[in-house]
C-alpha positions in Angstrom: 0.4 3.2 -24.4 -1.1 4.3 -20.9 1.0 6.4 -18.8 3.3 4.6 -16.2 1.5 6.7 -13.1 -1.5 8.4 -13.0 -2.8 10.5 -10.0 -6.4 11.8 -8.8 -7.4 13.7 -6.0 -10.6 14.1 -4.7 -12.6 15.0 -1.7 -13.8 11.6 -0.3 -16.9 10.8 2.0 -16.2 10.9 5.8 -18.2 9.8 8.3 -20.8 12.2 9.5 -19.4 14.8 12.1 -15.9 13.9 11.3 -13.3 16.2 9.0 -13.8 15.7 5.5 -11.6 13.3 3.9 -9.3 13.5 0.9 -9.0 10.3 -1.3 -5.7 10.3 -3.6 -5.7 7.5 -6.2 -2.7 6.7 -8.3 -2.5 3.8 -11.3 0.4 2.2 -12.3 1.6 -0.6 -14.6 3.3 -3.7 -13.1 6.7 -2.2 -13.4 9.0 -2.6 -10.4 11.2 0.2 -11.6 8.0 2.6 -11.0 7.6 2.0 -7.3 10.1 4.5 -5.8 8.2 7.0 -7.7 5.1 6.0 -6.8 5.8 5.7 -3.3 7.4 9.5 -3.1 3.9 10.6 -5.0 1.9 9.0 -2.4 3.8 10.3 0.3 4.0 13.8 -0.9 -0.2 13.7 -1.1 -0.4 11.6 2.1 1.3 14.7 4.0 0.5 17.5 2.2 0.3 20.6 4.2 1.8 18.7 7.0 5.2 18.0 8.5 5.3 14.2 9.3 7.4 13.1 12.1 10.4 11.1 10.4 9.1 7.9 12.0 5.5 7.9 10.1 7.3 9.0 7.0 9.5 5.7 7.3 6.6 3.7 8.2 4.8 4.9 5.2 7.6 4.6 2.8 8.3 1.0 3.5 5.4 -0.5 4.0 3.9 0.9 0.7 7.1 -0.1 -1.2 6.6 -3.2 0.2 3.2 -3.5 -0.6 3.4 -2.5 -4.4 6.2 -5.0 -5.0 4.1 -7.6 -3.3 1.1 -6.8 -5.9 3.8 -6.5 -8.7 5.8 -9.3 -7.9 3.4 -11.9 -6.6 -0.2 -10.6 -7.5 0.7 -9.4 -11.2 3.5 -11.9 -11.9 5.5 -9.1 -13.2 3.2 -8.6 -16.1 3.6 -5.2 -17.5 0.1 -5.5 -19.2 -1.5 -5.6 -15.5 -2.1 -2.6 -13.5 -1.7 -1.8 -9.8 -3.9 0.7 -7.6 -3.0 2.5 -4.8 -5.6 4.1 -3.0 -5.4 6.4 0.4 -8.1 8.0 2.4 -6.6 11.1 4.4 -8.1 12.0 7.5 -6.9 14.7 9.8 -5.1 12.0 12.7 -5.0 9.0 10.0 -4.3 7.3 6.4 -5.9 4.2 5.1 -3.8 3.2 2.2 -4.8 0.4 -0.1 -3.1 -1.3 -2.6 -4.6 -3.6 -5.2 -3.5 -6.0 -7.8 -5.1 -7.8 -11.1 -3.9 -11.4 -9.6 -5.9 -14.1 -8.5 -5.3 -13.3 -4.8 -3.8 -15.7 -1.9 -4.9 -16.2 1.7 -3.0 -14.0 4.0 -3.4 -16.3 6.8 -1.4 -19.0 5.1 1.8 -17.2 4.9 3.8 -18.6 7.2 5.7 -16.4 9.9 9.5 -15.5 8.3 11.0 -15.6 11.7 10.3 -19.1 12.8 13.2 -21.9 12.2 11.3 -23.7 9.5 10.5 -20.5 7.5 13.7 -18.9 7.5 14.8 -20.3 4.4 11.5 -19.9 2.8 11.0 -17.1 0.0 8.2 -15.4 0.9 6.4 -13.6 3.6 8.8 -11.2 4.5 7.2 -8.2 3.3 4.3 -8.8 4.6 5.7 -9.4 8.0 7.6 -6.2 7.4 4.0 -4.3 6.7 2.3 -5.9 9.7 4.9 -4.5 11.9 4.9 -1.4 10.5 1.0 -0.8 9.9 -1.4 0.1 13.0 -3.6 -2.2 10.9 -3.9 -4.7 8.1 -6.8 -6.0 6.5 -7.1 -7.7 3.1 -10.5 -8.2 1.0 -11.9 -11.4 0.5 -10.0 -12.5 -2.6 -6.8 -11.6 -1.3 -5.6 -9.3 -3.8 -6.1 -5.9 -2.1 -4.3 -4.8 1.4 -5.4 -2.1 3.5 -2.8 -0.7 5.9 -3.9 2.5 8.5 -0.9 4.9 9.6 -1.0 7.6 11.6 -0.9 11.0 9.9 1.2 13.1 12.4 
């Protein structure tokens, strides 16, 4: 059996002329019970050596928690045999955080806005709505099984 959480920290390539970046990678099983521990590990590494403002720390915790829960529940369909990866690239002022699952992916443009009258009773879309409102930038890979979130690192 693989350990529930596995973390790797290394130097990452950075654009020429910019400060060196650090990459933090975490691999976990698709277990909702591990989300809180995974978030705390990533927060600790993302802000290592810094004193983040309360707003930034909150935004990172909530956005990452929502992305992990979506990856486990929706992407991997709670299959404990599947994995979820978290990848953070830390620059002096920015965190670029990615969450990838082993699911089939989805079309993020097809997720309805959960605040519209037609979608208020729908089961999905709230986590993505929260992430989009907390992160400065949100992107997806073409397959739709990886979300990238950019947040300040202050």
